C-alpha positions, 0 to 999 in steps of 0.5 A: 591964629591958625597953623599956617599963620604960625608957620609964617610967624616963625619964618618972619622971626627967623628972618629978623634973627638972621638980620634980614628984616629987609626981606620981610614980606609986606604986611597984608591987612586981615580986614581986606580978606574979611571984606572980600569974604563978605562980598563972596558967596551970599548968606542966602546961597549958604543957607540954601546949600546947607538946608539941602545938605542937612535939612533931613538930619534929625539926630546928632552923630554922637559916637559912643553917645558922647554929646557934650560939645562944651568941654574944656579939654581936661579929660582929653588924652592924645596919641600919635600913630604913624600909618604903616609906610606900605598902607600910606603908599597904597592910599596915595595910589588909590586916590590917584587911580580914582581921581580924588584927593587923599583927604577924601579917602580919609574923610570916608574912612572917618565916616565909616568909623562913625557909622560903626560907633553910632550904628547909623549909615548916614553920619555928619561930622565937622571938618576943618577947612583951610579958609584960603582956597577961594582965590583971594590974592595974597591969602597964602601969605596973610596972617590971621585966623582963616580956618573954619569948621563946617559939617560934612554929611556922608552916607555909607551902608550898602554902597561900594567903596568906589561909589562912596569915595566919589560921593565923599569927594564931591561933598567936600568939593561942594563944601569948599565953595562955602568954606566961609559960612558960619557953623551956627548957620549950618547947624540952624539949617538942620532938622535938629532942635535948637541947642542940640549938637549936630555932631560931636567929632571933628576930622582935621586933615592938615598938610605938614610936610617936613621942612627942607634943609636950608629953610629958615626954620633950621636957623633956630638951632639951640632952641628947645620946645618945652611943651605945646598943646591944642584942644577943641571943645569936642570930645573927639578930634582926629587929625590926619597929618599929611607928611608928604610921603607918609601919614600920622594920625593924631587922636585927641579923645575923651579918656573914657573912649581911648584915643588909641582905640579910635586911631586903631579904628581909623587905621583899620578903616583906611586899610579896609577901604583900600583893600576894597578899592583894589579888589572888591570895589562893589562890595558894601563898605558897611561890611568892613569890620573895624574890631581889633582881635582882642575886641572880637575875642571879648565879644565871642567870650561874652556870647559863649558865657552868657547864653542861657536857655529856659525850657519854658518860653511861654508868653508872659500873659500865659505865665500870669494865667497859670498863676491866677489858676494856682492862686486865684484869691491871692492879691495881684494888684493894689492901687490906692484903696483898690485891690484885685485878686489874681482871679479878678485881674485875669477875668477883667483882662480877659473880657477886655481882650475878647472885646479887642479881638472882636474889633479885629486886634490880632498878633502884630497889631499895635495898640496904643495906650495913654492912661494915667497910673491906675488899675485900668493901666495894668488891665489894659496892658495885660489885655492887649497882650492876651489879645495877641497884640503889642502895646505902645505906651503913650505917656499923657504928660508928653508934649503934644507934638511928641505924642502925635509923632509916636502915634503916627510912627508906631502905626497903632490901629487903636488907642486905649485911654481914659475919658478925661484924657481923650480930648487932650490927646493929639491923634488922627481923627481916623484912629479909633479911641476907646475910653477904658473907664467908660467901657462896659465889657461885662458881657464878654467872656472871662475865659482866657483867649486862645490866640496862637502866638510864638516867641517872635511876635511883638509884645510891646514897642517903647519909644526912646526919650528923643533927647538926641533927635526924634524918639525911636521905637524899640520893638520887643518880642515875647521870647525876649520878654519871657527870657528876661523875666525868667532870668530875673526870677532865677537871679533874685527870686521873688516869693509870695511874700514879696511886694514890688512898687511899680514906680517907673512911668510905663513909657520907660522899659524898666516899667515892663519888669515892674509890671509883669515879674511880680505877677 
């Protein structure tokens, strides 16, 4: 049953306890409301609405990376936080001033919390709908499960608080017309693959005005509430109790995040939006900070304590060139029964780099490389860096549609591969493809290329796994790579006697230090 049904049941029980059973209202069959609902908005209308709203959503809104929506509530903690009386009054004033409901303001505030905790300005979350708003006669007195959860999509970011609030109000008004649509239908209308949650947090705005003296509930004197608990399958549920004058936030949140923390964020978001509406309605809502003072101090401390500057900021391939000059005969690379000395590895990479430069490769050029584990893999990566470009690893074992997306999205201008993989790679016909194992570059110079680079030039672009939607490319620059490797050497100190097993697929970021730190 829903909350309204519970209140109605309590009222009817009270009447019976008082001996006033003759005043009980006439029962209303729930099946009547089911029938009226099915005769309302058509399935086609629901689908058209949600496809328009959610069709472009390609990854879930999962604050703090929480993706499990099949929880049993066992790891959930609950806190209740009353909103300050002055702030509650300001919320109602601003809602009235802008001609919107207070629920719209809280929905916008929750969208801001999600934006900050996901790093996105376009968020989706579940909102609990009353289910009795379509004008069906008697719905306000009917017993049964009327509430429904549906997704609402809200965009924040560079827009001002006033515009965001109006858009949020409009989104909720439109959603109300579809309050009886199923959540499953709405999720199928998104751009997410089946089985991936559209959202992992709920907002439940509920009216819980205190009972007035003389109401039937007050006849239950002598009764004691022993316990009560409500949970959802979501890791984050935030309820806003509208108490008539004040508000109470009820956070039911996974313990690893802290319910108090999210209630604080929501309270801060509300205060920030109210302040913006009062004084800076055009200021981008994204500029509102939700961090508590202790969190700001913690971040500041981390930044001050962990700043490390290294005197040598040369690109990593320059460091490898120095090593090749210092120890040319030392073994640099071993693969099965093949081995290359530093001089051999450097010369092979140089010849390939000069060949790439002749094709027009230069700093900021993105060069794809789709090869299996081999000597060619390491030579290819090093050559791309020596040519000044950024390498984009494309794992041949990935599904074809993912490879095609990554190749297009990354903007690679050239693809290095192996002959036996060439036909299986889903690349555009216009893309130049070079088979490293068929390429003869012996006539090219073996000297180190002289390409001017600075620390902010791209070194590589590695894509995420796409487990939460489409893969996203993370672009990393030379200064960051050099800084990372020099820190590792200072912290763990490889020597000439150490050998490192390169075990990680080159499409994962861990592989980067496995390739270049030992060299």
